[in-house]
C-alpha angles and dihedrals in degrees: 000000000000126000119273089231091060092047089053091052092047091053090048090052092047092053095043095102098047106279113155097214135027131186135188122204119188122189132187110177132175119190140174137189139182128196124200119190126175091355094303131101103252098184145340126205138183132172150154128236120195128173150127127237122200122197128187130188129202103180106299093344117100133191125192131189135163142190136188093207119118092201114113094220092050091052092049091047090052089055092048092050090051091047090053088075089065124068112179124148094212122085126217118217110228124219122239114264113259116191110227117197116213105238105184111052109197096187108055113189123210103179117027110220097233091061093062122087119229090243091068091048093049090052089059091048094050091053090054092046095049094049091050098042096045093049094092140342088244090071103098101174139014126191123192126187129185125189140167139170143188116211123189115194138183123195125187133161144181091264089068100260113146119169139155129199141171123218126193124186133177131188141172126198127200124189123182124190122200116199135192132159093346095312125114135196127186137215121191142181131171112178118184142166145183090262140107128242089306086078091068094042091054096042121100094227091170090062092051091047092050092045094051090052093043090056092049093049094043093052091047088060095042128105120237119274117246121233128241143084116304144139111285127200112202114196126228130273115029089018083085088076089091092059091043094053105030098038111010097064088050089058094055115102087229087080101020095058091056094044091246094128134082086224096057113122093006102108109143093018128117108256102157145027116293087248094063123095113166125192139184110202122176092177100071106127115258094344119150095250098039128112137163093238134010123241092273092055097256119136111257116242147178110275120194105213101173124013120192089336096312120117105240106168153340135236104256136191126196100263096045089042086062091052092048096038089235133121124257116262103208089264103119115122142164137183095234145325087292091072132065109233124248139166113302139161122259113179105353122181149149109249125240122280126198103255125097123233089242091055092050093051093044090053093054113085097186136358147084128308111206103199097173128016126217132195129309149161132258138190099218093197094058101021091234111153143181116195132179120228109225093194124015140168141192119255112212126174092344095311136102108242133157124016118249128201134195095038121153128186115222127187147085128288096236092050093049092049090055094047098051099115101166130038123189132218100233104092114184135165135228129196130236146148115256121207127204141130093304094052134255118328134176112260136173121222121195151161143148116254110293136188122220107202093217131006134161111252120198117212137115117329120228096034115103098194103136 
């Protein structure tokens, strides 16, 4: 992407004031997106982002600078300006760059996005739209979005690492709105993968469209959820967003290294139910959060975070690894060249248990069944969360009965982990965008169906419906 000789000069400039480590990140990304609202194409966009990020360490101190210039002198000057923040009399000897080819590609691509005309993409979108809109007369509006990108990266550093990679991701989003007498309810899905256009061709978009509209209509006809403490069954797939937000961020070295996590200093301690094993795995083939290498050039890997309730590890980047005196775990990510990388989740999930979904429901006399989760908010330092349930139901006498709307789940990550008393065997993943200090990155969340023995449910006081 840029000549090895220039990279070498950039690293020399970055180390010129005494830094002990320097890194160059080059990105060339092309992306496109189409939005369809009310059956009409609302907008299309395409673009290219190109730039170079330069990072320098001096012990635990880090400096980051970037430029989108392709001029050699501008790139060198960017490195020199970043280096000016460091004044150390010692000099670090850099290693010679050694190009390392990535042998095992975990995200094979069949149809590169830039080879596909917009007409073919719009055909997929119209199929999704038609299935959602025609589901019921109550569906007042359907929005469909389709996006894809191809990102070429180069990573090199003063330790001799020199790697290149190409990442392709594709995603479609479908939102259905049901309306009646001035009220509205929403159903939403946004499946994605580290695949090319073949992802859309192999996706049952009609099912997703129908399902989005079914949720919206069902919740429009639902009664309001009562509030109180009760057993809660959270279904598989995107239900894993609670673990991701309330616990996963607390297992990133970004917060652990500074002591801003409830999990800091607890390696080897029991932090969850014996039934809980939690994993972050960036190597799952073609999954949304997967990549061959992380954004520091390390091979991604499977990291066991919690095993049978015992805290086994964290997700660690190079800088925070220095602070923690621990090695990096292939977990360093960034949105683009404009962000310095740090530890982030990739595909994070609770592993399968041995119980069936039917057994879990049958063993729950009374409570809430959260079939699909929505958005929420989290305090990452304390793990306190508040999540909306997009589709919920009563559980009565071991059976799922009437739909409930307006439910929220309130609690803390550590408390929920301890109170998971049943874990299903139907692991599935959902896709989302995860935001943190290094920007917004694609991430899978996942779990089998789980039961939390007691959880605070927000709803409408004074209605004993569950």
